[in-house]
C-alpha positions in Angstrom: 1.8 4.4 52.5 0.4 1.2 51.2 0.0 2.7 47.7 3.6 4.0 47.8 4.9 0.6 48.9 3.0 -1.1 46.1 4.5 1.3 43.5 8.0 0.8 44.9 7.6 -3.0 44.8 6.5 -2.7 41.2 9.5 -0.5 40.3 11.8 -2.9 42.1 10.5 -5.9 40.1 10.9 -4.0 36.8 14.4 -3.0 37.6 15.3 -6.6 38.7 13.9 -7.9 35.4 15.9 -5.3 33.5 19.1 -6.2 35.3 18.6 -9.9 34.5 18.0 -9.0 30.8 21.2 -6.9 30.7 23.2 -9.7 32.4 22.0 -12.1 29.6 22.8 -9.5 26.9 26.3 -8.7 28.3 27.2 -12.4 29.0 28.1 -13.0 25.4 27.0 -16.6 25.7 27.9 -18.9 22.8 24.4 -20.3 22.6 22.9 -16.8 22.1 22.9 -14.3 19.3 22.9 -10.7 20.6 22.6 -7.5 18.6 21.5 -3.9 18.9 18.8 -2.2 16.8 18.8 1.5 16.5 15.7 3.0 14.8 13.5 6.1 14.7 10.2 5.8 16.6 6.9 6.1 14.8 5.5 8.9 17.0 5.5 12.6 16.3 8.7 13.3 18.2 10.7 10.8 15.9 13.0 10.0 18.8 15.8 7.5 18.4 15.1 4.1 20.1 17.7 1.5 20.9 16.7 -2.2 21.2 18.9 -4.8 22.9 18.1 -8.2 21.4 19.0 -11.7 22.4 17.8 -15.0 20.7 18.9 -18.6 21.0 20.9 -19.8 18.1 19.5 -23.3 18.5 16.0 -23.8 19.8 16.1 -27.6 19.5 17.8 -28.3 22.9 15.5 -25.8 24.7 12.4 -27.5 23.2 13.8 -31.0 24.1 14.5 -30.0 27.7 11.3 -28.0 28.4 8.7 -29.8 26.3 9.6 -33.3 25.0 11.3 -34.5 28.3 8.4 -33.1 30.4 5.4 -34.5 28.6 4.5 -38.0 27.7 3.0 -37.1 24.4 3.4 -34.0 22.1 1.4 -33.6 18.9 2.6 -31.2 16.2 0.6 -30.6 13.1 0.6 -28.1 10.3 0.2 -27.9 6.5 3.8 -26.6 6.1 6.0 -28.9 8.3 7.5 -30.8 5.4 10.3 -29.7 3.0 10.8 -31.8 -0.2 8.1 -34.1 1.1 9.9 -35.1 4.3 10.2 -33.9 7.9 14.0 -33.8 8.3 14.4 -30.0 8.5 11.5 -29.8 11.0 13.0 -32.6 13.1 16.4 -30.9 13.3 15.1 -27.3 14.0 12.5 -28.4 16.6 14.7 -30.9 18.4 12.5 -33.9 17.6 15.6 -35.8 16.4 17.0 -35.5 19.9 14.2 -37.8 21.1 14.6 -41.6 21.1 13.4 -43.0 17.7 10.7 -45.1 19.4 9.0 -42.0 20.7 8.6 -40.4 17.3 5.8 -41.2 14.9 5.1 -39.2 11.8 2.4 -39.2 9.2 2.1 -37.1 6.1 -1.4 -36.9 4.6 -2.3 -35.8 1.1 -4.4 -32.7 0.8 -8.2 -33.0 0.5 -8.1 -30.6 -2.4 -7.9 -31.7 -6.0 -5.0 -29.5 -6.9 -4.6 -31.1 -10.3 -7.9 -29.6 -11.4 -8.2 -26.7 -8.9 -4.8 -25.0 -9.4 -2.2 -24.1 -12.0 1.4 -23.1 -11.2 2.9 -20.9 -13.9 6.6 -20.0 -14.1 7.7 -17.7 -17.0 11.2 -18.6 -18.2 12.0 -15.5 -20.3 12.5 -13.0 -17.5 15.7 -11.9 -15.8 16.5 -13.3 -12.3 15.6 -11.1 -9.4 18.4 -8.6 -8.6 19.3 -8.2 -12.2 18.9 -4.9 -13.9 15.5 -4.7 -15.6 13.8 -7.2 -13.4 11.1 -4.9 -12.1 10.5 -3.5 -15.6 10.2 -7.1 -17.0 7.7 -8.3 -14.4 5.5 -5.2 -14.3 3.6 -6.0 -17.6 3.2 -9.6 -16.6 1.6 -8.6 -13.4 -0.7 -6.1 -15.1 -1.8 -8.4 -17.9 -2.7 -11.3 -15.5 -4.5 -9.0 -13.0 -6.6 -7.6 -15.8 -7.3 -11.1 -17.1 -8.7 -12.0 -13.7 -10.5 -8.8 -13.3 -8.5 -8.1 -10.1 -9.0 -10.9 -7.5 -5.3 -11.0 -7.1 -2.6 -11.0 -4.4 0.8 -9.8 -5.4 3.3 -11.0 -2.8 6.7 -9.4 -2.2 9.7 -10.1 0.0 10.9 -6.5 0.0 8.8 -3.3 0.5 11.0 -1.3 -1.9 10.0 -3.5 -4.9 6.4 -3.4 -3.8 6.4 0.4 -3.7 8.2 0.6 -7.1 5.7 -1.7 -8.9 2.7 -0.2 -7.2 3.6 3.3 -8.3 4.3 1.9 -11.8 1.1 -0.1 -12.2 -1.6 1.7 -10.1 -2.4 4.5 -12.7 -2.8 2.1 -15.6 -4.8 -0.5 -13.6 -7.1 2.2 -12.3 -7.8 3.3 -15.8 -8.8 -0.3 -16.6 -11.2 -0.5 -13.7 -8.9 -2.3 -11.2 -8.4 -0.8 -7.7 -4.9 -1.3 -6.3 -4.4 -1.7 -2.6 -1.0 -1.9 -0.9 0.4 -2.8 2.5 1.0 0.3 4.5 -2.2 2.1 3.4 -4.1 0.7 6.4 -3.8 -2.2 8.9 -3.9 -5.7 7.5 -7.4 -6.2 8.8 -8.8 -3.1 7.2 -7.0 -3.8 3.9 -8.5 -7.3 3.8 -12.0 -5.9 4.6 -11.7 -3.4 1.7 -10.4 -6.1 -0.6 -13.2 -8.5 0.0 -16.1 -6.0 0.1 -15.4 -4.5 -3.3 -14.9 -6.0 -6.8 -11.9 -5.7 -9.1 -9.3 -5.4 -6.4 -5.6 -6.3 -6.4 -3.6 -6.3 -3.2 0.2 -5.7 -3.0 1.5 -7.2 0.2 4.7 -8.3 1.9 5.5 -10.6 4.8 2.3 -10.6 6.8 0.2 -11.5 3.8 2.1 -14.7 3.0 0.3 -16.5 5.9 -2.7 -16.3 8.1 -4.9 -14.7 5.5 -8.1 -16.5 4.4 -9.9 -15.2 1.3 -12.0 -18.1 -0.1 -14.0 -18.2 -3.3 -13.6 -16.0 -6.4 -12.3 -13.0 -4.4 -8.9 -14.5 -4.8 -8.1 -16.3 -8.1 -4.5 -15.4 -8.7 -1.5 -15.3 -6.3 1.6 -13.7 -7.9 4.8 -14.4 -6.1 7.5 -12.0 -7.2 10.5 -13.9 -6.0 11.5 -16.9 -3.9 11.1 -15.8 -0.2 14.7 -16.2 1.0 15.3 -14.4 4.3 17.7 -11.4 4.4 21.1 -13.1 4.8 22.4 -10.2 6.9 19.8 -10.6 9.7 21.9 -11.2 12.9 20.1 -14.4 13.9 20.4 -15.7 10.3 24.1 -15.0 10.3 24.6 -16.6 13.7 22.7 -19.8 12.7 24.6 -20.0 9.4 27.9 -19.7 11.2 26.9 -22.5 13.6 26.0 -24.8 10.6 29.3 -24.0 9.0 31.2 -24.9 12.2 29.2 -28.2 12.2 30.4 -28.9 8.6 27.0 -28.2 7.0 26.1 -26.0 4.1 23.9 -23.1 5.6 22.2 -22.4 2.3 20.9 -25.9 1.8 20.3 -26.7 5.5 18.7 -23.4 6.6 18.1 -20.8 3.8 16.4 -23.1 1.3 14.1 -24.9 3.8 13.0 -21.6 5.3 12.2 -20.3 1.9 10.4 -23.5 0.9 8.1 -23.3 3.9 7.4 -19.6 3.2 6.6 -20.4 -0.4 4.2 -23.1 0.7 2.5 -20.6 3.0 2.1 -18.1 0.1 0.7 -20.8 -2.2 -1.7 -21.7 0.6 -3.5 -18.4 0.3 -5.1 -19.6 -3.0 -7.0 -22.8 -2.4 -9.0 -22.6 0.9 -12.1 -24.7 0.0 -13.0 -27.6 -2.3 -14.7 -25.3 -4.8 -11.8 -22.8 -5.1 -9.9 -22.5 -8.3 -6.9 -20.4 -9.1 -3.4 -19.8 -10.4 -0.1 -19.2 -8.7 2.4 -17.3 -10.8 6.1 -17.4 -9.7 8.1 -14.6 -11.2 11.4 -16.1 -10.2 13.0 -18.3 -12.8 15.6 -19.7 -10.4 12.9 -22.2 -9.4 13.4 -23.8 -12.9 17.1 -22.9 -13.6 18.8 -23.7 -10.3 19.4 -27.1 -8.8 17.7 -26.2 -5.6 14.6 -25.2 -7.5 13.6 -28.8 -7.7 13.2 -28.8 -3.9 10.7 -25.9 -4.1 8.7 -27.5 -6.9 8.7 -30.9 -5.2 7.4 -29.3 -2.0 4.4 -27.6 -3.7 1.0 -29.4 -4.1 0.5 -31.5 -7.2 -1.0 -28.8 -9.3 -0.5 -28.6 -13.1 2.7 -26.8 -13.9 3.5 -24.6 -16.9 7.1 -23.6 -17.1 7.4 -21.7 -20.4 7.8 -18.3 -22.1 5.3 -15.5 -21.2 3.1 -16.0 -24.2 2.6 -19.7 -23.4 2.0 -18.9 -19.8 -0.7 -16.4 -20.5 -2.4 -18.7 -23.0 -2.4 -21.5 -20.3 -3.9 -19.1 -17.7 -6.7 -17.9 -20.1 -7.5 -21.6 -20.9 -7.5 -22.4 -17.2 -10.1 -19.8 -16.4 -12.0 -20.1 -19.7 -11.6 -23.7 -21.0 -12.9 -24.2 -24.5 -13.3 -27.9 -24.3 -13.8 -30.3 -27.3 -16.0 -29.1 -30.2 
C-alpha cells in the first residue's frame, strides 16, 4: 500500500502542475506570449506532438523583482553585453535600468587580444544581398576559394539550415576533390562533429545556430570564419512578434530597439569563435553587404573588435586574405 500511495501522490503532483500550466496558458495574460507548436516526433512512429508554450514578453520586471531587489550586489559580465560600444540595450532588456542609478556601476574593458594584427574582417561588396535571386550561387565560389586558400580550418556559419544544405551539396564534391573534408551540422552531435573537425586536417564545418557560440577551437585548426548573412532572428517567431508589438505600442521602432541589437550580439558571438588565445590569427568573412550598404550596418561594424577591415570587391578581398596569411614584407 505504501508504494501505491507514493505513486498516487506522484501522479497527483504531476496533474496539479499540469493544471497550473494550463491555467497560465489559457489566462491570456497581457504580459505573456502564448502559442502552440505542432510538429512530428523524431521517433520511429513519427507521431504528431503538440506543445503549449508561454513566455514573458518582458523579462526586465521579473529580474528586477526577483534578483535586483533581493540581493545587495549582482555582478554581470560577458564579452557580448555591449551593442555599439554601450550597454543601453542590455540595461533595458535585463531590467538594470529599473534600478536606482546609484546602484549601477558599469565598466567596459578592451580585449587582451591584439585584433589589429591578429584578425582581418573582409566584406565583399560585389555580391547580391541575401534573399535576392542568385545569392547562393554568388557566395558559393567565394566560400570555396577561401576554404581552399586556408587548407580547410574554416567554419561556415549559417542562419538557416536550408541554405546550409544547398551550399554543402554544391561545394562538398569539389572540395573533396581538392583534399578538403566537409562536415555539416546534422551528420552527428555537435560534440562529435567538433571532435572529428579537430582530430583531422583540412576540414571545413558548415554549422547553424549552435556553432555561433560556446565553441572553442584555438590555434590553426580554425583560421577562417565565414558568416553567410547577418544573424537576424526569424521575424515570425511568436515571442519575437509579441515583443515587437510591445515596442510599437511604446512608440519605439522594433527593428532598431530589438532586431538589430539581437543580431549584433549574435554576430559578436560568431566572430568570437576565431580568436581564442593571444597567438591565434585569422579572418572573418561576412558575405552580407548590408553591413556596408545599410545605415544600421555601422552599428554592426562599430560593435566588432578593432580588427583591420577590407570592404571591397571580391578580387581585392582575396588578395588581402592571401597577404594576411602569407605577408611578403619589404624587400
